[in-house]
C-alpha positions in Angstrom: 0.0 0.0 0.0 1.5 3.3 -1.0 2.0 5.7 1.9 1.5 3.0 4.6 3.5 3.4 7.7 4.1 1.6 11.0 2.3 -1.6 11.5 0.5 -1.4 8.2 3.8 -1.0 6.5 5.3 -4.1 8.2 2.1 -6.1 7.4 2.2 -5.0 3.7 5.9 -5.9 3.5 5.3 -9.4 5.0 2.4 -10.1 2.7 4.5 -9.0 -0.3 7.4 -11.2 0.8 5.1 -14.2 1.3 3.6 -13.7 -2.2 7.0 -13.4 -3.7 8.3 -16.5 -2.0 5.1 -18.4 -3.0 5.4 -17.2 -6.6 9.1 -18.3 -6.7 8.3 -21.7 -5.4 5.4 -22.2 -7.8 7.5 -21.1 -10.7 10.2 -23.5 -9.8 7.7 -26.4 -9.6 6.1 -25.3 -12.9 9.5 -25.2 -14.6 10.4 -28.7 -13.5 6.9 -30.1 -14.3 7.1 -28.7 -17.8 10.6 -30.2 -18.3 9.1 -33.6 -17.2 6.2 -33.4 -19.5 8.7 -33.0 -22.4 10.6 -36.1 -21.3 13.5 -34.4 -19.4 13.8 -36.6 -16.2 17.1 -34.9 -15.2 15.4 -32.0 -13.5 14.4 -31.7 -9.8 12.9 -28.9 -7.7 15.6 -27.2 -5.6 13.8 -24.2 -4.2 13.5 -23.9 -0.5 9.9 -24.6 0.8 8.0 -25.1 3.9 4.7 -26.9 4.8 2.5 -28.0 2.1 4.7 -26.6 -0.7 7.7 -28.6 0.7 5.6 -31.7 0.8 4.5 -31.0 -2.8 8.1 -30.4 -3.9 9.4 -33.7 -2.2 6.6 -35.7 -3.8 7.2 -34.4 -7.2 11.0 -35.0 -6.9 10.3 -38.6 -5.7 7.9 -39.0 -8.7 10.6 -37.9 -11.1 13.2 -40.3 -9.5 10.7 -43.1 -9.9 9.9 -42.2 -13.5 13.6 -42.1 -14.2 14.3 -45.5 -12.7 11.3 -47.0 -14.5 12.3 -45.5 -17.8 15.9 -46.9 -17.4 14.4 -50.4 -16.6 12.1 -50.2 -19.5 14.8 -49.2 -21.9 17.0 -52.1 -20.6 14.2 -54.5 -21.1 13.4 -53.2 -24.6 17.1 -53.5 -25.5 17.3 -57.0 -24.3 14.0 -58.1 -25.9 15.0 -56.5 -29.2 18.4 -58.1 -29.3 17.1 -61.5 -28.2 14.7 -61.4 -31.1 17.5 -60.3 -33.5 19.7 -63.2 -32.4 16.8 -65.7 -32.6 16.1 -64.6 -36.2 19.7 -64.6 -37.2 20.4 -68.1 -35.7 17.1 -69.7 -36.8 17.8 -72.7 -39.1 21.6 -72.5 -38.6 23.0 -76.1 -38.2 26.7 -75.5 -38.4 28.3 -74.9 -35.1 31.2 -72.8 -36.5 28.7 -70.5 -38.3 26.7 -70.1 -35.2 29.8 -69.3 -33.1 31.0 -66.7 -35.7 27.5 -65.1 -36.0 27.1 -64.7 -32.3 30.6 -63.2 -31.8 30.4 -61.0 -34.8 27.1 -59.5 -33.5 27.4 -59.7 -29.8 31.0 -58.4 -29.3 30.2 -55.0 -30.9 26.8 -54.9 -29.2 28.4 -55.1 -25.7 31.6 -53.2 -26.6 33.8 -56.2 -26.2 37.4 -55.8 -27.3 37.8 -59.5 -27.9 35.9 -62.7 -27.6 36.4 -66.5 -28.1 34.2 -69.6 -28.1 35.5 -72.9 -27.2 33.8 -76.3 -27.5 34.5 -79.3 -25.2 36.0 -82.4 -26.8 36.9 -85.6 -24.9 40.0 -87.5 -26.2 41.2 -90.6 -24.3 39.9 -89.6 -20.9 41.2 -86.0 -21.5 38.8 -83.1 -21.8 40.0 -80.4 -24.2 38.6 -77.0 -25.1 38.9 -76.4 -28.8 38.8 -72.9 -30.2 35.5 -72.6 -32.2 35.3 -69.0 -33.2 36.9 -65.7 -32.2 36.4 -61.9 -32.4 39.6 -59.7 -32.6 41.7 -62.7 -31.6 44.9 -63.8 -33.0 46.8 -66.9 -31.9 49.5 -65.9 -29.5 52.0 -67.8 -27.3 49.9 -67.5 -24.2 46.5 -68.0 -25.8 46.3 -71.5 -27.2 43.6 -72.8 -29.7 43.4 -75.9 -27.6 43.2 -75.7 -23.8 43.2 -78.6 -21.4 40.1 -78.5 -19.1 41.3 -77.9 -15.6 44.7 -76.3 -16.6 45.8 -73.0 -17.8 43.1 -70.5 -18.7 40.6 -73.3 -18.6 41.3 -74.0 -15.0 37.7 -73.0 -14.1 36.2 -75.5 -16.5 35.5 -79.1 -15.6 34.1 -81.5 -18.1 30.3 -81.5 -18.2 29.9 -78.1 -16.4 27.7 -75.5 -18.0 28.4 -72.5 -15.9 29.5 -68.9 -16.6 33.3 -68.7 -16.4 35.4 -66.2 -14.6 39.0 -66.1 -15.5 40.6 -63.6 -13.2 44.1 -65.0 -13.4 44.7 -64.3 -17.1 47.9 -62.4 -17.8 47.4 -59.0 -19.3 48.7 -58.3 -22.7 50.9 -55.2 -22.8 52.0 -53.5 -26.0 53.1 -50.0 -27.1 51.4 -48.2 -29.9 53.5 -45.9 -32.1 51.7 -43.2 -34.2 52.8 -43.3 -37.9 54.6 -40.0 -37.5 56.7 -41.0 -34.4 60.1 -42.4 -35.1 60.7 -45.7 -33.3 64.0 -46.1 -31.5 66.3 -48.5 -33.2 
């Protein structure tokens, strides 16, 4: 109120501050709500609030977190279902094991950003179980990576004949090499 003084002035100032704070809070909530309606689930309401507005802010932020988590799960499920269907179509009717191994590696390795991949098959020769290299992706035969591994020894230590479990090979030696750009002179 223009020209207000004393108690009226204080009362007017308090009402104006309350209105300004409420307007700021509602604008912050509206901005985030608008972002969410356009699919932006990275936003959250960060304005200070008390009482019912604080409760509204907290509930909207929780809703956004839940939507974000659900969206991630749905995207992961879609990715998995799409790729499972792709692999099923690709492998349908394939009878040659070598072709199947190559197809799987050529599609799966880039899909999961693998640097290298190998498939081995189990063969039993005279009471000895051997892992025979079936197919590979970005793999060259090297001294320490054989095309034939003895089950229970070397890198195949985690494999026992007849087991059909996921392998974990934490004891493999790392391969170290130095890359030289074409313009760099190598020491002789």
